[in-house]
N, CA, C and O atoms as a GROMACS GRO file, in nm:
protein
  224
    1MET      N    1  11.615  19.391  10.711
    1MET     CA    2  11.642  19.490  10.814
    1MET      C    3  11.642  19.425  10.952
    1MET      O    4  11.732  19.449  11.032
    2VAL      N    5  11.543  19.343  10.980
    2VAL     CA    6  11.536  19.275  11.110
    2VAL      C    7  11.653  19.179  11.125
    2VAL      O    8  11.709  19.166  11.234
    3ALA      N    9  11.690  19.112  11.018
    3ALA     CA   10  11.803  19.018  11.024
    3ALA      C   11  11.933  19.090  11.058
    3ALA      O   12  12.014  19.038  11.134
    4ASP      N   13  11.952  19.210  11.004
    4ASP     CA   14  12.072  19.287  11.036
    4ASP      C   15  12.077  19.323  11.184
    4ASP      O   16  12.182  19.311  11.247
    5THR      N   17  11.965  19.367  11.238
    5THR     CA   18  11.959  19.402  11.380
    5THR      C   19  11.984  19.279  11.465
    5THR      O   20  12.058  19.286  11.564
    6LEU      N   21  11.925  19.168  11.429
    6LEU     CA   22  11.945  19.044  11.502
    6LEU      C   23  12.092  19.003  11.499
    6LEU      O   24  12.149  18.966  11.602
    7PHE      N   25  12.153  19.010  11.382
    7PHE     CA   26  12.294  18.976  11.370
    7PHE      C   27  12.380  19.069  11.456
    7PHE      O   28  12.471  19.024  11.525
    8ASP      N   29  12.351  19.199  11.451
    8ASP     CA   30  12.427  19.296  11.530
    8ASP      C   31  12.416  19.267  11.680
    8ASP      O   32  12.514  19.279  11.753
    9ASN      N   33  12.296  19.230  11.724
    9ASN     CA   34  12.277  19.199  11.866
    9ASN      C   35  12.351  19.073  11.908
    9ASN      O   36  12.399  19.064  12.021
   10PHE      N   37  12.362  18.976  11.819
   10PHE     CA   38  12.440  18.857  11.851
   10PHE      C   39  12.590  18.887  11.850
   10PHE      O   40  12.665  18.836  11.933
   11ALA      N   41  12.631  18.970  11.757
   11ALA     CA   42  12.773  19.004  11.746
   11ALA      C   43  12.819  19.090  11.863
   11ALA      O   44  12.932  19.076  11.910
   12SER      N   45  12.733  19.178  11.909
   12SER     CA   46  12.766  19.268  12.020
   12SER      C   47  12.642  19.285  12.106
   12SER      O   48  12.571  19.386  12.095
   13PRO      N   49  12.614  19.188  12.194
   13PRO     CA   50  12.490  19.191  12.271
   13PRO      C   51  12.485  19.309  12.369
   13PRO      O   52  12.588  19.350  12.422
   14PRO      N   53  12.366  19.361  12.392
   14PRO     CA   54  12.350  19.467  12.491
   14PRO      C   55  12.390  19.417  12.631
   14PRO      O   56  12.383  19.298  12.658
   15LYS      N   57  12.432  19.508  12.716
   15LYS     CA   58  12.475  19.471  12.852
   15LYS      C   59  12.365  19.400  12.930
   15LYS      O   60  12.394  19.320  13.020
   16ALA      N   61  12.241  19.428  12.897
   16ALA     CA   62  12.130  19.363  12.967
   16ALA      C   63  12.131  19.211  12.948
   16ALA      O   64  12.067  19.138  13.025
   17TYR      N   65  12.202  19.164  12.846
   17TYR     CA   66  12.208  19.021  12.818
   17TYR      C   67  12.341  18.958  12.858
   17TYR      O   68  12.377  18.851  12.808
   18SER      N   69  12.413  19.023  12.947
   18SER     CA   70  12.539  18.965  12.994
   18SER      C   71  12.508  18.847  13.087
   18SER      O   72  12.395  18.832  13.132
   19PRO      N   73  12.609  18.764  13.115
   19PRO     CA   74  12.587  18.655  13.211
   19PRO      C   75  12.541  18.710  13.346
   19PRO      O   76  12.571  18.824  13.381
   20VAL      N   77  12.468  18.628  13.421
   20VAL     CA   78  12.419  18.670  13.553
   20VAL      C   79  12.464  18.566  13.656
   20VAL      O   80  12.389  18.475  13.691
   21PRO      N   81  12.588  18.580  13.705
   21PRO     CA   82  12.634  18.485  13.805
   21PRO      C   83  12.573  18.513  13.942
   21PRO      O   84  12.528  18.624  13.971
   22ILE      N   85  12.571  18.410  14.025
   22ILE     CA   86  12.531  18.428  14.165
   22ILE      C   87  12.657  18.457  14.244
   22ILE      O   88  12.752  18.378  14.244
   23TRP      N   89  12.658  18.570  14.311
   23TRP     CA   90  12.774  18.614  14.388
   23TRP      C   91  12.745  18.586  14.534
   23TRP      O   92  12.663  18.653  14.597
   24TRP      N   93  12.813  18.486  14.588
   24TRP     CA   94  12.790  18.443  14.726
   24TRP      C   95  12.868  18.532  14.821
   24TRP      O   96  12.990  18.543  14.811
   25TRP      N   97  12.798  18.594  14.915
   25TRP     CA   98  12.864  18.672  15.020
   25TRP      C   99  12.860  18.587  15.146
   25TRP      O  100  12.754  18.543  15.189
   26SER      N  101  12.975  18.565  15.205
   26SER     CA  102  12.985  18.471  15.316
   26SER      C  103  12.974  18.535  15.454
   26SER      O  104  12.989  18.466  15.555
   27GLY      N  105  12.949  18.663  15.461
   27GLY     CA  106  12.935  18.728  15.590
   27GLY      C  107  13.059  18.801  15.636
   27GLY      O  108  13.061  18.859  15.745
   28GLU      N  109  13.164  18.800  15.553
   28GLU     CA  110  13.283  18.877  15.588
   28GLU      C  111  13.251  19.026  15.585
   28GLU      O  112  13.157  19.069  15.518
   29LYS      N  113  13.329  19.103  15.658
   29LYS     CA  114  13.312  19.247  15.657
   29LYS      C  115  13.336  19.299  15.515
   29LYS      O  116  13.432  19.261  15.449
   30ILE      N  117  13.247  19.386  15.470
   30ILE     CA  118  13.259  19.442  15.336
   30ILE      C  119  13.337  19.572  15.343
   30ILE      O  120  13.304  19.663  15.419
   31GLU      N  121  13.441  19.579  15.262
   31GLU     CA  122  13.521  19.701  15.253
   31GLU      C  123  13.496  19.765  15.116
   31GLU      O  124  13.498  19.697  15.014
   32ARG      N  125  13.473  19.894  15.117
   32ARG     CA  126  13.438  19.966  14.994
   32ARG      C  127  13.541  19.942  14.882
   32ARG      O  128  13.504  19.916  14.768
   33SER      N  129  13.670  19.950  14.915
   33SER     CA  130  13.773  19.935  14.813
   33SER      C  131  13.773  19.794  14.753
   33SER      O  132  13.789  19.778  14.632
   34ARG      N  133  13.754  19.695  14.837
   34ARG     CA  134  13.750  19.556  14.788
   34ARG      C  135  13.625  19.532  14.703
   34ARG      O  136  13.632  19.466  14.599
   35LEU      N  137  13.513  19.585  14.748
   35LEU     CA  138  13.388  19.570  14.672
   35LEU      C  139  13.402  19.635  14.535
   35LEU      O  140  13.361  19.577  14.434
   36ARG      N  141  13.458  19.755  14.531
   36ARG     CA  142  13.478  19.824  14.403
   36ARG      C  143  13.570  19.742  14.312
   36ARG      O  144  13.543  19.727  14.193
   37TRP      N  145  13.679  19.690  14.369
   37TRP     CA  146  13.773  19.609  14.292
   37TRP      C  147  13.703  19.488  14.231
   37TRP      O  148  13.722  19.457  14.114
   38GLN      N  149  13.622  19.420  14.312
   38GLN     CA  150  13.552  19.302  14.263
   38GLN      C  151  13.451  19.337  14.153
   38GLN      O  152  13.443  19.267  14.052
   39LEU      N  153  13.377  19.444  14.172
   39LEU     CA  154  13.279  19.484  14.070
   39LEU      C  155  13.349  19.523  13.940
   39LEU      O  156  13.299  19.495  13.831
   40GLU      N  157  13.464  19.587  13.951
   40GLU     CA  158  13.540  19.622  13.831
   40GLU      C  159  13.587  19.497  13.758
   40GLU      O  160  13.588  19.494  13.635
   41ARG      N  161  13.627  19.394  13.832
   41ARG     CA  162  13.670  19.268  13.768
   41ARG      C  163  13.552  19.205  13.694
   41ARG      O  164  13.568  19.155  13.583
   42PHE      N  165  13.434  19.206  13.755
   42PHE     CA  166  13.316  19.153  13.686
   42PHE      C  167  13.294  19.228  13.555
   42PHE      O  168  13.276  19.166  13.450
   43ALA      N  169  13.295  19.361  13.560
   43ALA     CA  170  13.270  19.441  13.441
   43ALA      C  171  13.376  19.417  13.334
   43ALA      O  172  13.344  19.409  13.215
   44GLU      N  173  13.502  19.405  13.375
   44GLU     CA  174  13.609  19.376  13.278
   44GLU      C  175  13.588  19.242  13.210
   44GLU      O  176  13.629  19.222  13.095
   45GLY      N  177  13.525  19.150  13.280
   45GLY     CA  178  13.497  19.018  13.224
   45GLY      C  179  13.366  19.011  13.147
   45GLY      O  180  13.327  18.904  13.101
   46GLY      N  181  13.299  19.126  13.132
   46GLY     CA  182  13.175  19.128  13.055
   46GLY      C  183  13.051  19.094  13.135
   46GLY      O  184  12.946  19.065  13.078
   47VAL      N  185  13.062  19.098  13.268
   47VAL     CA  186  12.948  19.069  13.354
   47VAL      C  187  12.894  19.201  13.408
   47VAL      O  188  12.964  19.273  13.480
   48TYR      N  189  12.770  19.233  13.372
   48TYR     CA  190  12.709  19.359  13.414
   48TYR      C  191  12.585  19.338  13.500
   48TYR      O  192  12.524  19.435  13.545
   49ASN      N  193  12.550  19.214  13.523
   49ASN     CA  194  12.434  19.180  13.606
   49ASN      C  195  12.478  19.076  13.708
   49ASN      O  196  12.554  18.985  13.676
   50LEU      N  197  12.431  19.090  13.830
   50LEU     CA  198  12.468  18.997  13.937
   50LEU      C  199  12.348  18.965  14.023
   50LEU      O  200  12.255  19.044  14.037
   51ILE      N  201  12.351  18.847  14.081
   51ILE     CA  202  12.259  18.813  14.189
   51ILE      C  203  12.346  18.800  14.313
   51ILE      O  204  12.438  18.717  14.316
   52VAL      N  205  12.319  18.880  14.414
   52VAL     CA  206  12.396  18.874  14.538
   52VAL      C  207  12.317  18.790  14.638
   52VAL      O  208  12.202  18.820  14.668
   53LEU      N  209  12.382  18.686  14.688
   53LEU     CA  210  12.319  18.598  14.786
   53LEU      C  211  12.401  18.604  14.914
   53LEU      O  212  12.515  18.558  14.918
   54ASN      N  213  12.344  18.662  15.017
   54ASN     CA  214  12.412  18.678  15.144
   54ASN      C  215  12.389  18.554  15.229
   54ASN      O  216  12.276  18.521  15.264
   55LEU      N  217  12.497  18.486  15.263
   55LEU     CA  218  12.486  18.362  15.341
   55LEU      C  219  12.495  18.386  15.491
   55LEU      O  220  12.481  18.292  15.569
   56ALA      N  221  12.517  18.509  15.532
   56ALA     CA  222  12.533  18.538  15.675
   56ALA      C  223  12.400  18.537  15.746
   56ALA      O  224  12.394  18.560  15.867
   0.00000   0.00000   0.00000
């Protein structure tokens, strides 16, 4: 039973275990539409966790 659950989690990992890239913000003005677009691209690529590092 445990092996089946383990296999299922490897085959289709929960979103909590997605990659966690560092997203560098360079101090440019943030626009809601652009931010939404970027977040949607992350999600489409299977990234559901981010570290935002503001360089400004």
